[in-house]
C-alpha positions as CSV (number, residue, x, y, z in Angstrom):
1,M,-4.8,-8.2,3.2
2,T,-6.9,-4.9,3.7
3,S,-5.6,-1.4,3.5
4,S,-6.5,-1.2,7.3
5,E,-4.2,-4.1,8.0
6,L,-1.1,-2.4,6.2
7,E,1.1,-0.6,8.4
8,R,2.8,2.3,6.6
9,L,6.6,2.9,6.6
10,T,8.3,6.1,7.4
11,T,10.0,7.9,4.6
12,V,13.5,6.8,5.9
13,E,12.4,3.1,5.9
14,I,11.1,3.4,2.4
15,G,14.3,4.9,1.3
16,S,16.2,2.0,3.0
17,R,14.0,-0.4,1.1
18,I,14.6,1.2,-2.3
19,R,18.4,1.1,-1.8
20,R,18.1,-2.6,-0.5
21,W,16.2,-3.6,-3.5
22,R,18.3,-1.7,-5.9
23,E,21.5,-3.3,-4.5
24,R,19.9,-6.8,-4.5
25,R,19.2,-6.2,-8.2
26,G,22.7,-5.3,-8.8
27,M,21.8,-1.8,-10.0
28,T,23.6,1.6,-9.5
29,Q,21.6,4.6,-8.7
30,T,22.3,5.9,-12.2
31,T,20.9,2.5,-13.8
32,L,17.7,2.8,-11.7
33,A,17.4,6.4,-12.4
34,E,17.5,5.8,-16.2
35,K,14.9,3.0,-16.0
36,I,12.4,5.3,-14.2
37,G,13.2,8.6,-16.0
38,V,14.8,10.6,-13.2
39,S,18.2,11.7,-12.3
40,Q,20.7,10.0,-10.2
41,V,20.4,12.8,-7.7
42,Q,16.8,12.1,-7.3
43,V,17.2,8.5,-6.7
44,S,20.0,9.3,-4.1
45,S,17.6,11.8,-2.4
46,L,14.7,9.3,-2.2
47,E,17.1,6.6,-0.7
48,R,18.3,9.1,1.9
49,A,14.7,10.4,2.6
50,Y,15.6,14.0,1.5
51,R,12.7,13.9,-0.9
52,D,9.1,12.8,-0.6
53,L,8.2,9.8,-2.8
54,R,5.3,10.5,-5.2
55,V,2.9,7.7,-6.0
56,T,3.8,7.7,-9.7
57,T,7.5,7.5,-8.8
58,A,6.8,4.6,-6.3
59,L,5.0,2.8,-9.0
60,D,7.9,3.2,-11.4
61,L,10.4,2.1,-8.8
62,A,8.4,-1.0,-7.9
63,Q,8.2,-2.0,-11.5
64,A,12.1,-1.3,-12.2
65,L,13.0,-3.2,-9.1
66,G,10.6,-6.1,-9.9
67,V,8.6,-5.8,-6.6
68,S,5.1,-4.9,-5.6
69,L,4.4,-1.4,-4.4
70,Q,3.1,-3.0,-1.2
71,T,6.8,-4.3,-0.7
72,L,8.2,-0.9,-0.9
73,V,5.8,1.0,1.2
74,T,4.4,-1.3,3.9
75,K,5.9,-3.2,6.8
76,D,6.4,-7.0,6.5
77,P,3.5,-8.8,8.3
78,A,4.5,-10.5,11.6
């Protein structure tokens, strides 16, 4: 799949995916925050789309959640 075929998600949709994957992995916001080196407040802000997601944080989140970066930031193929 090329980058032109990937449809980006909104900040709100990405936040929802972060929360959904965190819950699927049985993690609290605090646990996820510790794994990626940020505060629980920052994780909460990302999940609620109150804070923009930096690329480095997105990579750390994907690794901690055991998913690809593409899974977090692009729409599922039809």
